[in-house]
N, C-alpha and C positions, 0 to 999 in steps of 0.2 A: 610654393618659394612664397612667402610673406610679400607684397606689394609695395611699390617703392614706396618710399611716404617724399614731402613737400621741406620735410623741418631740414632749414640747412647745417644744422646741426649731428641728424647724425646721417654726413653725404656721404663721409668718406667707410660708417660704416656697410652701409647699404649702396659700395662702391661695392665694396674685401665681399658683402653675402654677390652682390651680381657679378664680377670675375670664379668666383666662388662655385658657383651653381647654373643658373640658366637668365636668359634672358626672358622671354614668355615661350608659355611648349606653345600658342598661338602661330613664333616665328617660326620654332626651329622643328616643327614638323610643316610647315609651308618651306624652309629651303632639304628639310629630307621628300621633300617630293609625295606622300604621302600613297608607295606604289610599293606589295608586298613581291622579291622574293625571296625564291622560298629556298630559306635559309641551310646555315653550315649546319654537318652534325659534329659533335667531337666521338673524337675515336679513345680509344687509348695511347696513339698516338701521335696526334692532335692536338687542336689549339682548337676556342671555341670562335666566336663572333669577332672578325676582324676585319667588318662594315659595309662590311658587301650586300646588304637585304638590302639592300633600298635605292631607289632609281629618282633621282632629282629633274629639278624641273629644268625645261629645253635655258640650253645659253645658247646665240652666236660665237657658229667658230668663223676665223681665216687660216685662211693657210698659206703663207708663206716660204716660198720653196717648191718646183709639181715637176723636184728628178725624181729620181727612182722610190727611192724615200718615203717623198710629198705624195706622188701617185699611192700609195700603201694607208701609208695616213689620211686618204683621202680617201676614197677605198672601205678603211674601217668606221671611221665614220661615219658610212653611209651608213651601218648598219643596225651603229646607236638609235633607239628612241630622240632623242631628246640634244645634238649636236645639229644643230644646224648650217650648214655650210652654205653661208652668205657673201662669203668675199673672198678669193683664190689671187695670186701675186707670184707674179716669176716674171724677171727680165729679160726672157725670153718670150717672145707674146707665142712663139709657132706651140709649146708647151700647154697649152692652154686645151688643143683639138685632144689629148689624151686624157681629159681630165673629163675632161663634158659628160661620159656619162656616168659618172661618182660624184656630181657635183651639175646641173646641168642648170640654177638659177641664179650659181653666184656674180654677182658681180666680179669682174676679172680688172687690174692692173699690176701695170710694169712699174709704177713707184709706190713704193710700200709707204713712203711717209703719208701715202692718196688716201692710201687703204684704210692706213691706222688715222687719220681727219672723221671716217664716220662712225658718226654715234650705236647703227646698230651694231656694228660687231665690239664682245666686250668678250674675246676670249683670240688670242694667236696664239696657231703653234710656226714655228722661227725650223720649216725644216732642208735649211740655204746646205752651201756644202758650210766645213765647221769652221773655217773659218774671217768667213762674212756676220760670225751670229753677230758678236758682242751689240756694231752700230742698231744693229735690229734691233735685236729684245735692249739693251738701251731706252730704245724711239719707242718704242710699243708702253714698257714699266712705264715713262714720263706720261704719255700721252691713262693712263690708265686700265692698259684692256690685261688680264691677266692675260699668263703666257706657259706656256710650252717648248722649254730648251731642246729637243733634238741635245746627246749624248754622243763626242763630249760636249759637255761649255763652251772650250774654243780647242785653237789647238798653237798658243804661249796660257805660259802661271798668269803671267802676267793680265791678259784678259778677262780667262775662266773666276781670276779674281773678282778683277771688277764687276763681272755681273751679276755674280753670289755678293755683290755687294749691292749692285742695283737693288737686284729682287729684295737684300735685307731692308732696304733702307725703305721701300716702297710698303705700307702697313695692308692699304684698303685692297690689294692683290694675289691672286696665286699667281703666287710661281712656283713649275716641276719641273726636275730636269726631265730625259726623255728614257731612262733606268728600269726600261720597263718593268726587268725582272720583281722589282722594288711590293708590286703591284699583284701576281700574280698566287692566287689562292695557293699554291698546290707549297710553294715559298714560304708563306705564311702557315700552312702549318705545319713541314719539314722545320720551321726555327727553332721553336720551345722547344723541341725531340735532340736538334743538334746539339742544344745550349745547352742546355738539361743534363750532357754529359751522359746517355745511353751510350756513344758511340765508344768514351772511353777518352782516355791522355787522346789531344791533337798529337799523329807525328805529321805528319801530309796535306797535302792539296795539287793539286793537280787541275788541269782543261785541258779543253785543243777546242779548235776550232777550222774543220777541214771542205773543204766547197771549192773544185773544181771550175774557177772565173775568170779570165783575164782584166772586171773592174777598166778593160782599155770603151768607148765610146768612140765613135764615130759619126762629122756632122757635115757640114755643108759649107764650112771655109774653116777655117787652122786657124781665128779667131774664137768661132763656137767650140773647133774640135778641143785646145786649151783651156774652154774657161770650162767646158765637161772632166776633163780627163784632171782632176784638180785633185782626187785621190792618188795615183801615182807617181807626182812630183813630188819632192822632199819639200819643195819652197812652200806651196801651202798644206800638205798631209799631213794630221798627225800615223799614220805606215796606219797597219795592222791593230797594232795595239790601240789607237785609239781609234775609228773602226766598228772592230771585232769584242775585240778579248776583252775591253773596257767595261762589259755586260758580265761579261765570266767571274774577272775579276773584283766585279760592285759585289759581284755576290757571294763570294768567298769571304770574303770580307766583313760581308755583313753577316755572314752568318755565323762565323769565329768571332762577332764580335770584338776584330781585330787591325792597326796596315800593319801593313810592311815599316822597314827599316830605312834598305835598300833594293835594288838588284842586277844581278848582271844581263846581259844580250848579247842578244845570237839571229840574226839574220843575212838575206843571199836573195840574188837573185839571184834563182838556180833553174826556172822553165819563159818564162816571161820576159825573154830579154827582145824587148821594142824599144827603147829605148830612155823604157823611168827610167830612176831610179829610187823607188820605193821595192823594199822585198817583197819580195809574193811568196817568202815566207821565212816564220820567224821561233826563235823561240828563248823561256826566260826562266829565274828561278826571282824568285819575289819575299827574303827573311824576313821572317817575326821574328820578334820581340820576345820571344818565349824560347828560340832557334831551332823550331821549326821552317820550313822553306812549302814555300807552293809555284808547281810548275805550269808555263801553260806556253802552249804552244800553239801554232794559226799555218794557214797552211790556205790559199791562191791557184797549188797544182795538185793537188790530191784530192780526191771527195772521200777516202776510205772510211768510215767511222764517225763520219757528220762533226756531231758538236755534242760534246758533253762532262758538266765537273762532279767529282768527286771528289769526299772530304772524308779520307781515311785516320782512324782510330785507334787506339791498342786493342780493347773491340768489338772494332763492328765498322766496314766503310758504309761508307751514301753514296749513289752516281745519282748526277741528277738530267733530267735532259730534256729541252721542250722541241713539238716540230708541231711545223700548223694544223698537219688532221691530229692527231692525239692528245696537245697543250701537254700538259710536264709531266710530268709520271718521275715517278722516284724507285728510288730499290734500297735494299738495305741484306750487307752480305756482313754475316757474321761470322765471327771465331767460335774454335771449337772449342777455348777455354772461357766464353763473355760468360759472365751471369743472366740467369733466363729470368726473361723482364716478364715472364706468361700469355702477355693480349699475343705472341709474335705465331706460339702453336693454333692459334689459331684463322690466320693470317693467309689470301693468298698466294704462292708463290710460282716462280717464274725461274726458266730456266736462262741461266743467260753466258752466254761460252761454255766455259766445261761450270761455272760457278751456277748452284741455288739462291735468288732472290727474295726475301720479303719484299711485294708489290705494299710501296709507302702512298695510302692516295688519297686525297679531303674525296670527301663524302660518298668513303670507298662501298658501305653498308647502301646508302642508299644508289645507287646504281647498278649496284649488282642484286640493288631487289628490282628494278624496271627489266633488267635481264631478264630474269629472269620467270615475269610477267608477260614476255614478251613482246616488249614496249623497245624501240629503240636506244640507244643512250643515246643523251643531248652533244650534239656541237662543242667542238672543244673549242672554249674560248682561247685566242692564242694574249700573249704576254702586252700581249702591243693594245688588242681589245680592251684587256684590262685596266691599263696602264691609261687609256683613253677616257678611258669610264671614268676611272675616278677620278680627271681632271675636269672631264664637265661633271664633278656633283658638287668637288669640293670649290671649284670655283662660283656658284650656288652661296654651300656653306658659307663663303670666305667671306660674299656678298650679303648674304642674310645679315651673319652678324659683327659685321661694321656696321650696317643698320639702325640694328637693338640699337650695339649699345650705344654707338652715336649719337641718337635722339636722349638719347640723358646726359651721355658727360661728354658736350662738341668740344671740350680744349682737353683731354687728358690721354694723347699721346700715348703715353707709358700702359696708362689702365688697356687702353687698349691692347696692344700690345700684349701685354699679358692678358686677358681676353684669351687673342687668341690663339694662345700658344696653351689654354686653361685646357682641364679637365674637359668640358661642354664642348669644343670645339676641337679639338684632339679626340672626344668618341664619335662626334657627325661628321667627320671626314673617311672619306678612303686612304688606306694604305698608299703614298708615294714613296717616289723622292726630293728632297726638295730642295735647293742654294746648300744645302754644308755639306749631304753626301756627293750631290751633282760636283761639285769645288773640289770636295776628298779623290772620286774615281776618276775624275778629270784628271790632276794631278800625279795622279796612280798612272794611268796611263802613257804623259805626259813625257815622265824622269824616265822610264822601259820603252818610249823608243829612243828617247835620247839615246839612251846602254847604246839601246842599237843598230845605231844609227855612227855611234863613234865606232863600231869595232867589236871582232870578237874579243865576248871574255869579257867585255868592258863595264866594272860594274858606277854602279850609282848609288852620292844616297842618296835617301826623303825621308830632308826634315821635319821633323815633327812645325813647327813657327810656321810651312806652306798649305797648314791645310786651315789656318787662321783665315777667317775675313776681314 
């Protein structure tokens, strides 16, 4: 890139060149960390580089909310080499005992405002109950902290939009919604495969989430028990659709590059009759603009067949499944009259019930080579681990990009916005869900929960203006 000249008459030309190209190789390599990880391979059914091949410089992280999800986030962050946990916060001080092993040196707070005053805290992960997100996220963004907000963004459309607007307004920080499958290598591997039409014409999609568990938690006092059981109270909970299925519906919408226009829902309390008013078993049908439907069901009353998503096309179906032990996997089930693509003749076949599926896996040839050499396969990375790794990297990318641009053009917010969304920054970032994706998934999940709570077979329209920030 040509050096930036000091001639005022050439300022606009140089600004445009700066935005469209790159800042400086020194800054670029600094925020990319310079630590290579082994690259993804491209094969016949996959995509190329998706930005997973580098590790960024360390970013000081803080966790607000030390419940079940907060503890899992803490445990996962402790596995990352560049995410030191410097602070944790929970309104219930006794919660700190459960996270001491994952964050032994972190400073503890019971007031999130005090935590946000700490200059050493660069990034905040919000893992509180969903109905508490808005106040915390808005305060963290106002304090100049990078923010990872668990999904759903909120339990009302109004609060979700307010969070998205606040994130869009603050240019100097990185905001990420906790739709962790958006960072999953396997999902990105499948994206061009499905969107290219390899499955034929989309005819329908479905997902399920089955796990027998009550969601009810005990506590030493009635007040604490009420606070812990926010998920099973309709006053504070977005239901199974908002707390669980939101990740799957976001994935279906993303893979098919569409959004539903209406949803019909059903829900009942069939097993856990303990005074709760949130259904433990739900079904929903989402209507897409092309006339196809997406069927989703979830239950806390039965664990059979766990969870997965399926996209059905006229030529084949693709099934996606994630586990903590094996990470994400996918299989292609071809119709007998589907065209021959060529590569699938040589692919690994796996029996699934009475069907034979073609295994679709990112980095498959490298994994097979390791197994042939007698080496154990690499440990599976969960979607959460990949999402948090992406968050930390993107915090560094954003901070260095802002510093590099404003050092040359300090009073140009529109130019900064364009630069941060331009090709240089886009290529440097790892794939994640931002405020727009977070808002859309939250709106769809909340509308589905509305249909479920209004009665059996109630239909709710999903107006496109609800997705506008």
